[in-house]
Structure formats: C-alpha cells, structure tokens
Residue, then its C-alpha position, 0 to 999 in steps of 0.5 A: x678635419x683638421x687637414x683641412x682646417x690646416x690647409x684653408x689657413x694656408x691658402x688663406x695666408x697665400x691670398x693675404x700676402x698677395x692681394x692683402x688689402x682685399x683679402x682683409x676686406x672680404x675675410x673680416x666682413x665674412x666673420x663679422x657677419x658670422x661665418x667662421x673663417x680659419x684665420x681670425x681677422x684680429x690676426x689678419x689685421x696685425x698681419x698687417x700692420x707687421x708688414x715692413x717698410x709700407x707707405x704711411x697710406x697703406x698703413x691708413x687704406x688698412x685699418x679703414x678697409x677693416x673697420x668699414x669691413x668691420x661696420x658692414x659685417x656686424x650690421x649685418x649679423x645685427x639686424x638678423x639677430x634683431x629680427x629673429x634672433x633668439x629662436x636662433x640662439x635657443x638653436x645654435x647659442x651651444x656652438x657658440x658656448x652660450x648658455x641661456x644663464x650667459x645670454x640673460x647675463x649679458x642681457x643685463x649688462x647690455x642693458x646698463x653699459x651697452x656701448x660700453x660692452x660693445x667697444x671693449x668686447x671688440x677688443x677681445x679675441x672671441x667676444x666681437x662675434x658675441x657682442x653683436x648677437x647679443x646687442x641684437x636682441x638686447x633692442x638696442x636700436x640700429x642707429x645707437x648700433x652703428x655710431x657705437x660699433x664705427x667708433x669699436x672698429x675703428x680702435x680694434x683695428x688701429x689698436x690690432x694693427x699698432x699691435x702687429x707693428x710693435x710685435x714686429x719690432x720688438x720681438x727681434x730685439x727680445x729674442x736676441x737679450x734671451x739669446x746673450x742671456x743664455x750664451x753668456x750666463x752661467x749655466x745655473x744662473x739660467x737653469x735658476x731662471x727656468x725654475x723660477x718661471x716654470x713654478x711661478x707659471x705653476x702657482x698662478x695656475x693653481x690659485x686660478x683652477x682653486x678660484x673658479x672652483x670656489x666659485x662654482x661651488x658658491x664659495x667665498x673665493x678671497x682676494x690676494x693681498x695686497x702688496x706692500 
C-alpha cells in the first residue's frame, strides 16, 4: 500500500511540475469534494508559491484557481452532506476519526460560530473537509455557506501560496546560518545547543502528554504560570 501511495504521489508531482495550474485546480477540486489525494492541496498551493521568478499574473492565477476549485469542490460536498450526510457520516465517520461526541461538539460550535469556524478551519490541514461536512449537517443554508467559503477559500489559498513563497526564500538563509554556526563555533558550544534543544523538546512533549492524560481522567489541569 505504501508503495502504491508513493507512486501516486510521484505521478502527481510530475503532473504538477508539467501542468501546474490545471493539476492544482483538479486536485484541489477532488480533495474538497471529499476524494482523498496522495498530496494535500495545501502542499500543492505552497509548492506553487515556492516557484522562483514567476510573474505576478501567475500568482494571481494560482490563487484564483485554487480558490475557485476549493469553492466548487466544497459546495459539492456540502450539498451531499446536507441532503443525506448523517447516514453517511454514521457509517464512514470513523475513517475521518470522527466520533459521535466530536460531531455533537462541532455542531454546537457551528450553531454559535459557524462562519468563523469555517474560515479558521480551512487554514488548518486536515480540518477543511471536516468543517465542510459539519457545516452540511448543521443546518447552515447554502447561501450562507457559499459566501463564507468563498472568503475562506481566498484566505486559505493566499495564505499557503504566500507561505510557500516565504519558505522558498528564507530556508536557504536559515540553513546558511546554521551551517556557519556549526562550522565556526567550538564543538562544545554546538553540543550544548543540541542538548538544550533536545531537552526542551522532551520537556514540552512530557507536559503535553501529562495534560492529555489529566484531561482524559477528567481532572482539572493547571495552567502554566505566566512569565514575569
């Protein structure tokens, strides 16, 4: 299975670098409609933004096509879920790791802050499709959904396209800085920084696990003390 996914991802990247804009549009459309693709469309939009020396019109076209595909695909998924989504969600919700308690919690949140949840959810990888599904079964009207998802799609496409552009420009600078630090600093200083970073990561991971276990046990979780 892993080999098949790897081959599909390789084929998709080949298509993307050969026919960038059409591939970006079609793959985003399919994913937003609820059809899994080997590489998330967030990544494809970021890859489009990471291309060097592209004209301004290309950037506008990439963001526009990704936004349009997101709107059309999510509209299809929304209407499907609105008309008969609950039986489908009851049968296949486990594939999205959605329990009934999660669904009820998100429905309650949608009833109070549906539009904002839809906009913010689109910026978080893995939540765009879930947000559309919950919007479809929550009773939101299609006109409200359409207006909100257009705004959300433009923000999403612009955010990831810009992120890809920034990463492409800044990563070489960051790598050069660390390379310079490693080559010109004493070995003990490099080792000390490495130990400090690993220790910090372990401490944060332990704290997160402790919080998660306390919450599962239904115990009150004290917050970290505010820094002075």
